[in-house]
C-alpha positions as CSV (number, residue, x, y, z in Angstrom):
1,M,21.3,-33.1,1.0
2,A,21.9,-34.8,-2.3
3,D,19.1,-36.3,-4.5
4,K,18.8,-40.1,-4.0
5,P,16.7,-41.2,-7.0
6,R,16.9,-45.0,-6.6
7,A,13.4,-46.3,-6.0
8,D,14.8,-49.5,-4.5
9,L,16.5,-47.6,-1.6
10,P,14.5,-45.5,0.9
11,E,17.3,-43.0,1.4
12,R,16.5,-39.3,0.6
13,G,18.4,-36.1,0.9
14,W,16.8,-33.1,2.5
15,G,17.7,-31.1,-0.6
16,Q,15.7,-33.6,-2.6
17,L,12.6,-32.8,-0.6
18,F,13.3,-29.0,-0.4
19,P,11.3,-28.4,-3.6
20,E,8.1,-29.3,-1.6
21,V,8.5,-26.0,0.3
22,V,9.5,-23.9,-2.7
23,I,6.8,-21.7,-4.2
24,A,6.6,-21.5,-8.0
25,P,8.0,-20.1,-10.2
26,A,11.1,-20.5,-8.1
27,K,12.8,-23.9,-8.5
28,V,15.6,-25.9,-6.9
29,D,18.7,-27.1,-8.8
30,N,20.2,-29.5,-6.3
31,Q,23.9,-29.8,-7.2
32,A,24.8,-31.7,-4.0
33,R,26.4,-35.1,-4.5
34,N,26.8,-38.0,-2.0
35,G,30.3,-38.5,-0.6
36,R,31.7,-35.1,-1.6
37,S,33.6,-32.7,0.7
38,T,34.5,-29.1,0.0
39,R,37.9,-30.5,-1.3
40,S,36.5,-33.1,-3.7
41,F,33.7,-30.8,-4.8
42,I,36.3,-28.4,-6.1
43,A,38.7,-31.0,-7.4
44,E,36.0,-32.6,-9.5
45,R,35.1,-29.2,-10.9
46,R,31.6,-29.5,-9.6
47,W,31.8,-26.1,-7.8
48,Q,33.0,-24.5,-11.1
49,Q,29.8,-25.9,-12.8
50,V,27.7,-24.3,-10.0
51,V,29.4,-21.0,-10.5
52,A,29.0,-21.1,-14.3
53,S,25.2,-21.7,-13.9
54,L,24.6,-18.9,-11.5
55,K,22.5,-15.9,-12.4
56,P,22.1,-12.6,-10.5
57,G,19.5,-13.0,-7.7
58,D,20.0,-16.8,-7.3
59,W,20.4,-18.2,-3.8
60,V,23.0,-20.9,-3.0
61,I,22.7,-23.0,0.1
62,I,26.2,-24.3,1.0
63,Q,26.4,-27.3,3.3
64,F,29.5,-29.5,3.8
65,G,31.2,-31.2,6.8
66,H,30.4,-34.9,7.0
67,N,32.9,-36.0,4.3
68,D,35.4,-33.3,5.1
69,Q,35.9,-35.1,8.4
70,K,37.5,-38.2,6.8
71,A,41.1,-37.8,7.8
72,D,42.0,-41.2,6.4
73,N,41.0,-40.2,2.8
74,P,43.2,-37.3,1.5
75,K,41.0,-36.9,-1.5
76,V,38.2,-35.6,0.6
77,F,39.7,-34.5,4.0
78,A,39.6,-30.8,4.7
79,A,40.6,-29.8,8.3
80,A,37.9,-27.8,10.0
81,D,40.0,-24.8,11.0
82,T,42.0,-24.4,7.8
83,D,41.0,-25.9,4.5
84,F,37.4,-26.3,5.3
85,R,37.1,-22.7,6.3
86,A,39.1,-21.5,3.3
87,N,36.9,-23.5,0.9
88,L,33.7,-22.1,2.4
89,R,35.1,-18.6,2.1
90,K,35.8,-19.4,-1.6
91,F,32.3,-20.5,-2.2
92,V,30.9,-17.4,-0.6
93,A,33.1,-15.0,-2.5
94,E,32.5,-16.6,-5.9
95,T,28.8,-16.8,-5.4
96,R,28.7,-13.0,-4.6
97,A,30.9,-12.3,-7.6
98,K,28.0,-13.6,-9.8
99,S,25.6,-11.3,-7.9
100,A,24.0,-14.3,-6.3
101,H,23.2,-14.8,-2.6
102,P,25.2,-17.4,-0.5
103,V,23.7,-19.1,2.6
104,I,25.8,-21.3,4.8
105,A,24.2,-24.3,6.5
106,T,25.9,-26.2,9.3
107,P,26.1,-30.0,8.8
108,V,23.2,-32.0,10.1
109,V,23.9,-34.4,13.0
110,R,24.2,-38.2,12.7
111,R,21.9,-40.3,14.8
112,R,24.2,-41.5,17.6
113,W,23.1,-42.5,21.1
114,T,25.2,-43.6,24.0
115,A,24.5,-46.7,26.0
116,D,22.9,-44.6,28.7
117,G,20.5,-42.9,26.3
118,K,22.3,-39.6,25.7
119,F,22.8,-38.1,22.2
120,A,26.4,-38.1,21.0
121,D,27.5,-35.4,18.6
122,T,30.1,-36.7,16.1
123,L,30.8,-33.7,14.0
124,G,33.6,-32.2,16.0
125,A,34.7,-28.7,15.0
126,Y,32.9,-28.5,11.7
127,P,29.7,-26.9,12.8
128,A,31.6,-24.2,14.7
129,A,33.9,-23.6,11.6
130,A,30.8,-23.1,9.4
131,R,29.4,-20.6,11.9
132,A,32.7,-18.7,12.0
133,V,32.9,-18.3,8.3
134,A,29.3,-17.1,8.2
135,E,30.1,-14.5,10.8
136,E,33.3,-13.5,9.2
137,T,31.8,-13.0,5.7
138,G,28.4,-11.6,6.8
139,T,26.6,-14.6,5.3
140,P,23.2,-15.9,6.5
141,L,23.5,-19.0,8.5
142,L,21.1,-21.9,8.7
143,D,22.2,-23.8,11.8
144,L,20.9,-27.2,10.8
145,H,23.3,-28.8,13.1
146,D,21.6,-27.4,16.2
147,L,18.1,-27.8,14.7
148,T,18.6,-31.5,13.8
149,L,20.3,-32.1,17.2
150,K,17.1,-30.8,18.8
151,M,14.9,-32.8,16.3
152,E,16.7,-36.1,17.1
153,S,17.0,-35.5,20.8
154,E,13.4,-34.7,21.3
155,A,12.3,-37.8,19.3
156,G,14.4,-40.0,21.6
157,V,16.2,-43.3,20.9
158,E,13.3,-45.1,19.3
159,G,11.4,-42.1,17.9
160,S,14.4,-40.8,16.0
161,K,14.6,-44.0,14.0
162,R,11.8,-42.8,11.8
163,F,14.1,-40.0,10.4
164,H,16.5,-42.6,9.0
165,F,16.2,-45.8,6.9
166,S,16.9,-49.1,8.4
167,G,20.6,-49.7,9.3
168,D,21.8,-46.2,8.4
169,D,21.9,-43.6,11.1
170,T,23.5,-40.9,8.9
171,H,21.3,-40.6,5.9
172,Y,17.6,-39.7,6.0
173,S,14.4,-41.5,5.2
174,E,11.8,-39.6,3.3
175,T,10.2,-38.6,6.7
176,G,13.5,-37.3,8.0
177,A,14.4,-35.5,4.7
178,R,11.0,-33.8,4.7
179,E,11.4,-32.7,8.3
180,V,14.8,-31.2,7.7
181,A,13.6,-29.4,4.6
182,S,10.8,-27.9,6.7
183,L,13.3,-26.9,9.4
184,A,15.4,-25.1,6.8
185,A,12.4,-23.2,5.4
186,A,11.3,-22.3,8.9
187,E,14.7,-20.9,9.8
188,V,14.8,-18.8,6.6
189,H,11.4,-17.3,7.7
190,R,12.6,-16.8,11.3
191,Q,15.5,-14.8,10.1
192,K,13.3,-12.9,7.6
193,L,15.7,-13.5,4.8
194,P,14.5,-12.3,1.4
195,L,14.5,-15.9,0.3
196,A,11.5,-16.4,2.6
197,R,9.3,-15.0,-0.2
198,W,9.8,-18.2,-2.1
199,L,9.5,-20.7,0.8
200,A,6.4,-22.0,2.6
201,L,6.3,-21.2,6.3
202,P,5.4,-24.2,8.4
203,V,3.3,-23.1,11.5
204,T,5.7,-25.2,13.6
205,A,8.3,-22.5,13.0
206,C,6.1,-20.2,15.1
207,G,5.6,-22.6,17.9
208,A,2.6,-24.6,16.8
209,V,2.4,-28.2,17.9
210,G,0.4,-30.8,16.0
211,D,-0.5,-33.1,18.9
212,G,-4.3,-32.5,18.8
213,R,-4.2,-31.1,22.4
214,M,-2.3,-27.8,22.4
215,V,-4.4,-24.8,21.2
216,N,-2.2,-23.1,18.6
217,T,-4.3,-20.1,17.7
218,K,-1.6,-17.5,18.6
219,S,1.2,-19.5,16.9
220,I,-0.7,-20.1,13.6
221,Q,-1.9,-16.5,13.6
222,S,1.7,-15.4,14.0
223,A,2.7,-17.4,11.0
224,I,-0.2,-15.8,9.0
225,D,0.9,-12.3,10.1
226,R,4.5,-13.0,9.3
227,C,3.8,-14.4,5.8
228,P,5.2,-12.2,3.1
229,D,3.2,-11.1,0.1
230,G,2.7,-14.1,-2.2
231,G,3.9,-16.5,0.6
232,V,2.6,-19.8,1.9
233,V,1.7,-20.8,5.4
234,R,1.7,-24.5,5.8
235,I,0.0,-26.8,8.2
236,P,2.2,-29.9,8.1
237,A,1.3,-33.5,9.1
238,G,-0.3,-33.6,12.5
239,V,-3.5,-32.3,14.2
240,F,-3.2,-28.6,14.9
241,L,-5.9,-27.4,17.3
242,S,-6.9,-23.8,16.9
243,G,-9.5,-21.1,17.5
244,A,-10.5,-18.4,15.0
245,L,-7.8,-17.5,12.4
246,F,-7.8,-14.4,10.2
247,L,-6.2,-14.5,6.8
248,K,-4.9,-11.6,4.8
249,S,-4.5,-10.7,1.1
250,D,-1.8,-12.2,-1.2
251,M,-1.2,-15.4,0.8
252,T,-1.8,-19.1,0.7
253,L,-2.9,-21.3,3.6
254,E,-1.9,-24.8,2.7
255,I,-2.9,-27.9,4.7
256,A,-0.4,-30.7,3.8
257,K,-1.3,-34.3,3.3
258,D,-2.0,-35.9,6.8
259,G,-2.3,-32.4,8.2
260,V,-5.4,-31.3,10.0
261,L,-6.4,-27.7,11.1
262,K,-8.8,-28.7,13.9
263,G,-11.2,-26.3,15.4
264,S,-11.4,-26.0,19.2
265,A,-14.7,-26.9,20.8
266,S,-14.6,-23.9,23.1
267,P,-16.7,-20.9,22.0
268,D,-14.3,-18.5,23.8
269,D,-11.7,-19.4,21.1
270,Y,-14.0,-17.7,18.5
271,L,-14.2,-14.3,20.2
272,P,-14.6,-11.4,19.7
273,L,-17.8,-11.6,17.8
274,V,-17.7,-10.5,14.2
275,R,-20.3,-8.9,11.9
276,N,-21.6,-11.7,9.7
277,R,-24.7,-12.7,7.8
278,F,-26.9,-15.8,8.5
279,E,-30.2,-16.8,7.0
280,G,-30.4,-13.5,5.3
281,W,-29.7,-11.2,8.3
282,E,-26.6,-9.2,9.1
283,M,-25.7,-9.8,12.7
284,E,-23.0,-10.4,15.3
285,T,-21.9,-14.0,15.4
286,Y,-18.9,-16.0,16.7
287,A,-16.0,-15.9,14.3
288,S,-15.4,-18.9,12.1
289,L,-12.4,-21.2,12.2
290,V,-10.9,-19.6,9.0
291,N,-12.0,-16.0,8.4
292,A,-11.1,-13.6,5.6
293,G,-12.3,-10.1,5.1
294,R,-14.8,-7.7,6.8
295,L,-18.5,-7.5,6.1
296,D,-19.4,-4.4,4.2
297,A,-22.7,-4.6,2.2
298,G,-22.0,-1.4,0.3
299,G,-18.3,-1.7,-0.1
300,Q,-15.7,-3.2,-2.4
301,P,-13.5,-6.2,-1.7
302,N,-11.2,-5.7,1.3
303,I,-9.2,-8.9,0.9
304,H,-7.9,-10.4,-2.3
305,D,-5.7,-12.9,-4.0
306,L,-6.0,-15.6,-1.4
307,S,-5.6,-19.4,-1.7
308,I,-6.7,-22.1,0.7
309,R,-5.4,-25.4,-0.6
310,G,-3.8,-28.8,0.1
311,E,-4.5,-32.5,0.5
312,G,-5.3,-32.2,4.2
313,R,-8.4,-31.3,6.3
314,I,-10.0,-28.3,7.9
315,S,-12.1,-29.8,10.6
316,G,-14.3,-27.8,13.0
317,G,-15.5,-28.3,16.5
318,G,-18.6,-30.1,15.2
319,K,-21.7,-30.7,17.2
320,E,-20.0,-30.1,20.5
321,L,-19.0,-26.6,19.5
322,A,-22.3,-26.0,17.8
323,N,-24.3,-26.8,20.9
324,R,-22.1,-24.6,23.1
325,M,-22.4,-21.7,20.6
326,I,-26.2,-22.1,20.5
327,A,-26.4,-22.2,24.3
328,A,-24.4,-18.9,24.5
329,K,-25.6,-16.9,21.5
330,G,-28.6,-18.7,20.0
331,L,-29.0,-20.7,16.8
332,R,-28.0,-17.8,14.6
333,G,-24.9,-16.9,16.6
334,R,-22.7,-19.7,15.4
335,G,-19.6,-19.2,13.3
336,R,-18.8,-21.2,10.1
337,L,-15.9,-23.4,9.2
338,V,-14.6,-21.1,6.5
339,C,-16.1,-17.6,6.0
340,L,-15.1,-15.1,3.3
341,M,-16.5,-11.6,3.4
342,N,-16.0,-8.9,0.7
343,A,-13.3,-11.2,-0.8
344,E,-12.0,-11.2,-4.4
345,Q,-9.9,-13.8,-6.3
346,V,-10.0,-16.7,-3.8
347,D,-9.2,-20.3,-4.7
348,I,-10.1,-23.1,-2.3
349,T,-8.7,-26.4,-3.7
350,G,-8.2,-30.0,-2.8
351,L,-9.2,-30.1,0.8
352,T,-11.6,-32.0,3.0
353,L,-13.8,-29.8,5.0
354,D,-15.8,-31.3,7.8
355,E,-17.2,-31.0,11.4
356,S,-18.4,-27.4,10.9
357,P,-20.7,-26.0,13.7
358,C,-22.9,-24.5,11.0
359,W,-22.6,-23.8,7.3
360,T,-19.3,-25.2,6.1
361,L,-18.0,-22.7,3.4
362,H,-19.8,-19.3,3.3
363,Y,-18.8,-16.4,1.1
364,I,-20.6,-13.1,1.3
365,Y,-20.4,-10.0,-0.9
366,S,-17.5,-11.7,-2.7
367,R,-16.5,-12.2,-6.3
368,H,-14.3,-14.7,-8.2
369,V,-14.3,-17.4,-5.5
370,N,-13.4,-20.8,-7.0
371,C,-13.9,-24.1,-5.2
372,R,-12.2,-27.1,-6.8
373,G,-11.8,-30.7,-5.8
374,L,-13.3,-30.3,-2.2
375,T,-14.8,-33.0,-0.1
376,I,-17.4,-31.6,2.3
377,R,-19.0,-33.5,5.1
378,S,-21.4,-32.3,7.8
379,N,-23.8,-33.7,10.3
380,V,-25.0,-30.6,12.3
381,R,-28.2,-28.6,12.1
382,N,-27.8,-26.0,9.2
383,G,-24.9,-28.0,8.0
384,D,-24.8,-26.6,4.5
385,G,-21.8,-27.4,2.3
386,I,-21.2,-24.3,0.2
387,D,-23.2,-21.0,0.4
388,P,-22.5,-18.3,-2.2
389,D,-24.3,-15.3,-0.7
390,S,-24.7,-12.0,-2.7
391,S,-21.6,-13.0,-4.6
392,S,-20.6,-13.2,-8.2
393,D,-18.4,-15.0,-10.7
394,S,-17.9,-18.2,-8.8
395,L,-16.9,-21.7,-9.9
396,I,-17.7,-24.9,-7.9
397,T,-16.2,-27.9,-9.7
398,D,-15.3,-31.5,-9.0
399,C,-16.5,-31.3,-5.4
400,V,-18.1,-34.1,-3.3
401,F,-20.9,-33.4,-0.8
402,D,-22.2,-35.5,2.1
403,T,-24.1,-33.0,4.2
404,G,-26.8,-32.7,6.8
405,D,-28.6,-29.8,5.0
406,D,-28.2,-28.2,1.5
407,C,-25.2,-29.4,-0.3
408,I,-25.0,-26.0,-2.1
409,A,-27.4,-23.1,-1.2
410,I,-27.1,-20.0,-3.4
411,K,-28.4,-17.0,-1.4
412,S,-28.7,-13.2,-1.6
413,G,-30.3,-12.0,1.7
414,K,-33.8,-12.1,3.2
415,N,-36.7,-9.7,3.3
416,P,-36.6,-6.9,4.1
417,E,-32.8,-6.4,4.5
418,G,-31.9,-8.4,1.5
419,N,-34.3,-6.3,-0.7
420,R,-32.7,-3.1,0.6
421,I,-29.1,-4.2,0.2
422,N,-30.1,-5.6,-3.2
423,R,-26.8,-7.4,-4.0
424,P,-27.6,-10.4,-6.2
425,T,-25.7,-13.7,-6.6
426,E,-24.9,-14.1,-10.2
427,R,-22.7,-15.9,-12.7
428,I,-22.3,-19.1,-10.7
429,R,-21.1,-22.3,-12.4
430,I,-21.4,-25.7,-10.7
431,S,-19.7,-28.5,-12.7
432,G,-18.6,-32.1,-12.3
433,C,-19.8,-32.4,-8.6
434,R,-21.2,-35.4,-6.8
435,F,-23.9,-35.0,-4.2
436,L,-24.1,-38.1,-2.0
437,R,-26.4,-36.9,0.7
438,G,-28.1,-33.7,1.8
439,H,-31.3,-31.7,1.4
440,G,-30.6,-30.2,-2.0
441,I,-28.7,-28.4,-4.7
442,S,-30.5,-25.2,-3.9
443,I,-31.2,-21.6,-4.8
444,G,-32.8,-19.9,-1.9
445,S,-34.7,-19.7,0.3
446,E,-32.9,-16.3,1.1
447,M,-33.0,-14.8,-2.4
448,S,-34.4,-11.3,-1.8
449,G,-31.4,-9.7,-3.5
450,G,-31.9,-11.8,-6.6
451,V,-30.1,-14.7,-8.2
452,R,-29.3,-14.9,-11.9
453,D,-27.1,-16.6,-14.5
454,V,-26.5,-20.0,-12.8
455,V,-25.2,-23.0,-14.7
456,I,-25.3,-26.5,-13.2
457,E,-23.7,-29.2,-15.5
458,K,-22.2,-32.6,-15.5
459,C,-23.2,-33.4,-11.9
460,V,-24.5,-36.6,-10.2
461,A,-26.9,-36.4,-7.3
462,G,-28.0,-39.2,-5.0
463,P,-31.2,-39.3,-3.0
464,L,-31.3,-35.7,-1.9
465,L,-34.3,-34.7,0.2
466,H,-35.5,-32.1,-2.3
467,G,-33.2,-32.7,-5.2
468,L,-32.3,-29.7,-7.3
469,Q,-34.5,-27.0,-5.9
470,I,-35.3,-23.3,-6.3
471,K,-37.1,-22.1,-3.2
472,G,-38.7,-19.0,-1.8
473,T,-41.7,-17.6,0.0
474,N,-44.4,-15.0,-0.9
475,D,-42.6,-12.5,1.3
476,R,-39.1,-12.7,-0.1
477,G,-39.3,-10.4,-3.2
478,G,-36.4,-10.5,-5.6
479,V,-35.9,-12.3,-8.9
480,V,-34.4,-15.7,-9.7
481,E,-33.7,-15.9,-13.4
482,N,-31.5,-17.5,-16.1
483,L,-30.9,-20.9,-14.7
484,T,-29.4,-23.7,-16.9
485,V,-29.2,-27.3,-15.7
486,R,-27.8,-29.7,-18.3
487,D,-26.1,-33.1,-18.6
488,C,-26.7,-34.2,-15.1
489,E,-28.0,-37.3,-13.2
490,L,-30.7,-36.2,-10.8
491,R,-33.5,-37.7,-8.8
492,K,-35.8,-34.7,-8.2
493,I,-36.4,-31.2,-9.5
494,S,-38.3,-28.8,-7.2
495,I,-39.4,-25.2,-7.7
496,L,-41.1,-24.5,-4.4
497,T,-42.8,-21.2,-3.4
498,N,-44.6,-21.9,-0.1
499,L,-42.0,-22.8,2.6
500,N,-42.8,-22.9,6.2
501,Y,-39.5,-21.9,7.8
502,N,-37.1,-18.9,8.1
503,N,-39.9,-16.4,7.3
504,D,-39.6,-13.9,10.2
505,G,-38.9,-10.8,8.2
506,A,-41.3,-8.0,7.1
507,P,-42.7,-8.8,3.6
508,A,-41.1,-7.3,0.5
509,P,-43.3,-4.9,-1.5
510,D,-43.8,-7.6,-4.2
511,Q,-43.7,-11.3,-4.4
512,P,-40.7,-13.0,-6.0
513,V,-40.3,-13.7,-9.7
514,F,-39.0,-17.0,-11.0
515,R,-38.3,-17.1,-14.7
516,N,-36.3,-18.4,-17.6
517,F,-35.1,-21.8,-16.4
518,R,-33.9,-24.5,-18.8
519,F,-33.4,-28.1,-18.0
520,S,-31.8,-30.4,-20.6
521,N,-30.2,-33.8,-21.1
522,L,-31.0,-35.0,-17.7
523,D,-31.2,-38.6,-16.4
524,L,-33.8,-39.1,-13.7
525,T,-34.3,-42.8,-14.1
526,K,-33.1,-43.6,-10.6
527,A,-35.8,-41.4,-9.0
528,D,-38.6,-42.9,-6.8
529,P,-41.7,-42.8,-9.1
530,S,-44.1,-43.0,-6.2
531,K,-43.3,-39.3,-5.3
532,P,-43.5,-36.2,-7.4
533,L,-40.4,-36.1,-9.6
534,I,-40.7,-32.6,-11.1
535,I,-42.5,-29.9,-9.2
536,V,-43.0,-26.4,-10.7
537,N,-44.8,-24.0,-8.4
538,G,-45.4,-20.3,-8.8
539,F,-46.6,-17.4,-6.7
540,P,-50.2,-16.3,-6.5
541,A,-50.0,-12.6,-7.2
542,E,-50.7,-11.4,-10.8
543,G,-47.5,-11.4,-12.8
544,H,-45.6,-13.6,-10.4
545,R,-46.3,-17.0,-11.8
546,T,-43.2,-19.1,-12.5
547,R,-42.7,-18.7,-16.2
548,Q,-40.5,-19.6,-19.2
549,V,-39.4,-23.0,-18.0
550,A,-38.2,-25.5,-20.6
551,F,-37.6,-29.3,-20.0
552,E,-36.0,-31.2,-22.9
553,N,-34.3,-34.5,-23.4
554,L,-35.3,-36.0,-20.0
555,S,-35.1,-39.7,-19.2
556,L,-37.7,-40.6,-16.5
557,P,-38.9,-43.8,-14.7
558,G,-42.3,-45.1,-15.7
559,K,-45.3,-43.4,-14.1
560,A,-43.2,-40.4,-13.1
561,I,-45.3,-37.8,-11.4
562,I,-45.0,-34.2,-12.7
563,E,-46.7,-31.3,-11.0
564,V,-47.1,-27.8,-12.4
565,D,-49.1,-25.2,-10.4
566,Q,-49.4,-21.4,-11.0
567,A,-47.0,-21.4,-13.9
568,E,-47.0,-20.3,-17.5
569,D,-45.0,-20.9,-20.6
570,V,-43.7,-24.3,-19.4
571,S,-42.6,-26.7,-22.1
572,F,-41.7,-30.4,-22.1
573,S,-40.0,-32.0,-25.2
574,H,-38.3,-35.3,-25.9
575,I,-39.3,-36.9,-22.7
576,I,-38.3,-40.6,-22.6
577,T,-39.7,-43.0,-20.0
578,S,-38.6,-46.5,-19.1
579,G,-42.2,-47.6,-18.6
580,A,-45.7,-46.1,-18.5
581,R,-46.2,-42.5,-19.4
582,P,-45.8,-39.7,-16.8
583,V,-48.6,-38.8,-14.5
584,W,-49.3,-35.1,-15.3
585,K,-50.9,-32.8,-12.6
586,I,-51.4,-29.4,-14.2
587,T,-53.3,-26.8,-12.1
588,R,-53.9,-23.0,-12.3
589,S,-51.4,-22.7,-15.2
590,E,-51.3,-21.5,-18.8
591,R,-49.4,-22.5,-21.9
592,V,-48.0,-25.8,-20.5
593,T,-47.0,-27.8,-23.6
594,G,-45.8,-31.3,-24.3
595,V,-47.8,-32.9,-21.6
596,G,-49.8,-36.1,-22.0
597,R,-47.1,-37.8,-24.0
């Protein structure tokens, strides 16, 4: 249990790893020391130091037994049925006298196997004595003896070696210490002790198995349902196969390092169908792997204060699942990897998201959704990375995209439904992201509810198909305005108004309006100069030209092609080329300044 800080030794105590399952602001003060028994811990006045430090509401986990066994050493020996019990009762009483909460833990087993492959328990009467004191005093009991006996036995003679460092079958390796810390946290949750509020709940505590074969939907959902307000559900190391999961307010879903939440490839695991939105239409679709909230176009947030985080992966059923969903419910019937609906105050941090059957991370009618440090990969049809949809006040920062469709696609519904619902996407900031592959960093094409106040800064884009693009059709309606793009490395800028896809809705009363875009301090020198580098298109109806677009401080390759059509009040200033001047193609436009330089 004690801390083992020496870097040159692989030994670790489970108490040393226990802080990994503790939720801030709670913290662990590990007073355990190697080689101590209940007797020596008192004699050395270590217990008195613990008591002196206690504050009302503290929790004290009390675990002894290994060294109390040493009958040949009178300084540590405490007989199980007499002194050992008396000392545990003392610890319990003096903890309660300080208005703190005692918890007794039985001693963990040593790794001992007989010649015929049976596990040998060496702790004698000490686990039973600890259980008896817990029962006598009404103290919560963590039976780590039985839990570690099961852990070692199930691992087998060879498999159990990983829990210990070489040549020592008593003390733990980091792997073993982490596993026991997780077992202790799981037992606290199983007993529903108030301490559970401050400990992560591993899904293994609810029966989940990370073997990549067993479908764990019910077990993981049970952990989510049991999670206390402010609590953490943890996917530990392993591959945990699952169908649709439904999160709730005031919780964290954490995917640990080397942990994978893996989506099943069976569409039946994503039933029943849920109300969703895809390509601008509200409709019934399969559920996503991770779901939060209920779709309500006219309503307020119905899920809040949610975190999805970790160093692990959320990985969907990929192309196999996508194809099966399409066969059953059509192209628009697929679920997402992660879908938030009417959500508020959501942080998604640190994870790798991949193998989605459709869009990867989609949030609809939501606000204050922050995406930080994500790596997103996709190779399916409609394999967008992040889709903010009729949502507001969102931050996307330090993410890496490698996608089969748009890396980011900012949306707000499609004509005519998007015009009627009329919920814009607004106040979106994209910063510090890298776009390795994909169709574009996009606004649209479903933008009928409007998009405004978007900032894209300090990003680096590779050879995206359409680069940074604002896109729509004559039928969409809606307004896209107040876009700022600055301090980025890009290879293409496209403002497109005549798309030939996803245009099956009745036309809006008016054509869209694109206005007030500012592009500054951009490096486009890696672009292919044989293709149009900057395209600014507008709509043909009177009053619907793209307007008030400013480009300044741009670095371009020689002979860069710049096209402007059906636009007005477009300015170019401080354009630097690495060779010949740009090739300007200005048609059906007014007040386009700075060209010809």
